[in-house]
C-alpha positions as CSV (number, residue, x, y, z in Angstrom):
1,M,58.7,14.7,31.2
2,K,61.2,15.6,29.3
3,V,59.7,19.1,28.0
4,V,58.7,19.7,31.6
5,Q,62.1,19.3,32.3
6,L,63.4,21.2,29.5
7,V,61.0,24.1,30.4
8,L,62.4,24.1,33.9
9,V,66.1,24.3,32.6
10,S,65.3,26.9,30.3
11,M,63.7,29.1,33.1
12,M,66.3,28.6,35.5
13,L,68.9,29.7,32.8
14,I,66.7,32.7,31.5
15,T,65.9,34.0,35.5
16,T,69.8,33.5,36.1
17,S,71.1,35.8,33.2
18,F,68.3,38.3,34.1
19,S,69.5,38.3,37.7
20,M,73.1,38.6,36.4
21,A,72.0,41.5,33.8
22,Q,70.3,43.1,37.1
23,G,73.2,42.7,39.0
24,K,75.5,44.5,36.3
25,G,73.1,47.3,36.4
26,K,73.5,47.6,40.1
27,D,77.2,47.3,39.8
28,L,77.4,50.5,36.9
29,E,75.0,52.2,39.3
30,V,77.2,51.6,42.2
31,K,80.2,52.9,40.1
32,K,78.8,55.6,38.6
33,E,77.7,56.6,42.4
34,K,81.1,56.4,43.6
35,M,82.5,58.3,40.4
36,E,79.8,61.0,41.1
37,K,80.9,61.1,44.6
38,K,84.7,61.5,43.6
39,M,84.1,64.0,41.2
40,D,82.1,65.9,43.8
41,E,85.5,65.7,46.1
42,T,87.4,67.2,43.8
43,R,85.1,69.5,42.6
44,E,85.2,70.7,46.5
45,Q,88.7,70.4,46.8
46,G,88.9,72.9,43.5
47,K,86.7,75.3,45.1
48,E,88.7,75.0,48.0
49,K,92.3,75.8,46.1
50,A,90.6,78.5,44.4
51,K,89.2,80.1,47.7
52,E,92.7,79.7,49.1
53,K,94.3,81.3,46.2
54,S,91.6,84.4,45.6
55,D,92.5,84.9,49.6
56,E,95.9,85.2,49.2
57,A,95.5,87.1,46.5
58,K,93.2,89.6,48.1
59,E,96.0,89.5,51.2
60,K,98.8,90.8,48.4
61,M,96.4,93.2,47.4
62,K,96.0,94.8,50.9
63,E,99.8,94.8,51.3
64,A,100.4,96.2,48.2
65,K,98.3,99.2,49.1
66,E,99.5,99.5,52.5
67,R,102.9,99.8,50.9
68,V,101.7,102.5,48.5
69,K,100.0,104.3,51.0
70,E,102.7,104.4,53.1
71,A,105.2,105.3,50.3
72,K,102.6,108.1,49.6
73,E,102.9,109.6,53.2
74,N,106.6,109.4,53.0
75,E,106.9,111.2,49.7
76,G,107.0,115.1,49.3
77,N,109.5,117.9,48.4
78,A,112.6,116.2,50.0
79,Y,113.9,120.0,50.2
80,G,112.8,121.2,53.4
81,K,112.1,117.8,55.2
82,E,115.7,117.4,57.1
83,K,116.5,121.2,57.2
84,G,118.0,120.7,60.9
85,E,117.9,123.7,63.1
86,L,117.3,126.2,60.0
87,S,114.0,127.6,60.1
88,G,112.3,127.5,56.7
89,K,113.1,131.3,55.5
90,E,116.5,130.7,56.1
91,F,116.4,127.2,54.5
92,G,114.4,128.6,51.5
93,K,117.5,131.5,51.3
94,E,120.3,129.0,51.8
95,R,118.5,126.6,48.9
96,S,118.1,130.0,46.8
97,E,121.8,130.9,47.3
98,Q,123.0,127.1,46.0
99,A,120.7,127.4,43.2
100,K,122.2,130.6,41.9
101,A,125.6,129.5,42.6
102,T,125.2,126.7,40.2
103,L,123.6,128.6,37.8
104,K,126.8,131.0,37.8
105,K,128.6,128.0,37.1
106,L,126.6,126.5,34.5
107,D,126.5,130.3,32.9
108,E,130.3,129.8,33.0
109,Q,129.9,126.3,31.3
110,E,127.5,128.0,28.3
111,T,130.3,130.8,27.8
112,R,133.1,128.1,27.0
113,I,130.6,126.2,24.9
114,N,130.3,129.3,22.8
115,E,134.1,129.7,22.4
116,L,134.1,126.1,21.5
117,E,131.9,126.4,18.9
118,T,133.4,129.9,17.3
119,K,136.7,128.2,17.0
120,L,135.2,125.5,15.1
121,K,133.4,127.6,12.8
122,K,136.9,129.5,12.1
123,A,138.2,126.0,11.5
124,K,135.7,124.9,9.5
125,Q,136.1,128.0,6.9
126,D,139.8,126.7,5.9
127,K,139.3,125.3,2.6
128,N,142.7,123.1,2.9
129,L,141.0,120.9,5.5
130,S,141.6,117.1,5.1
131,Q,138.5,114.6,5.2
132,E,139.5,113.3,8.6
133,R,139.5,116.8,10.1
134,L,136.1,117.5,8.7
135,E,135.3,114.3,10.6
136,K,136.7,115.6,13.5
137,I,135.0,118.7,13.4
138,A,131.6,117.4,12.8
139,K,131.9,115.3,16.0
140,A,133.1,118.0,18.0
141,E,129.9,120.0,16.5
142,E,128.0,116.8,17.6
143,R,129.4,116.7,21.0
144,I,128.8,120.5,21.8
145,K,125.2,120.0,20.6
146,E,124.4,117.4,23.3
147,T,126.7,119.2,25.4
148,R,124.4,122.6,25.1
149,E,121.2,120.5,25.4
150,K,122.2,118.8,28.8
151,L,123.4,122.4,30.0
152,E,120.0,123.7,29.2
153,K,118.1,121.2,30.7
154,A,120.2,121.6,34.0
155,K,119.3,125.7,33.7
156,Q,115.6,125.1,34.0
157,N,115.8,122.3,36.9
158,M,117.9,125.0,38.9
159,Q,115.6,128.0,37.6
160,M,112.8,126.1,39.3
161,Q,114.8,125.4,42.0
162,M,115.6,128.8,42.8
163,Q,111.4,129.5,42.3
164,E,111.0,127.0,45.1
165,G,113.4,128.2,47.6
166,E,112.1,131.6,46.9
167,S,108.4,130.6,47.6
168,Q,109.6,129.0,51.1
169,E,111.1,132.3,52.1
């Protein structure tokens, strides 16, 4: 009898341990399913956020394209857009005269620069110059060089404007 009882008790212990082990497996499966659901939800949320961000980016691109388009429409040669009551020919003539007057001023500046250069050359030929005086002459020559470059650029711009004005006549 003791043997039967021992066998029965051992069977009970074995079956309870198996049932507990199976229960733990079910718990693991439930936890795994919950984790998968959470992961799916976070993936969906991530996809939604990414979609929202891409939609926002697309909207910003559309707005930028519209601004560029508007800017291009408003671009153009500013000369002649606001010419008032003047006709195209009259406006072109006026612009040409303005450019010629400015060109004349630039020519006067160029002659002044040439005069200054000749004075500097004469001063440089003097052999009794101090080092300080030579440095001042070198600085003046550099400034004249820079001014001459600016003057040439301004002349070129004015000549182009004169040609534009004449082409509008």
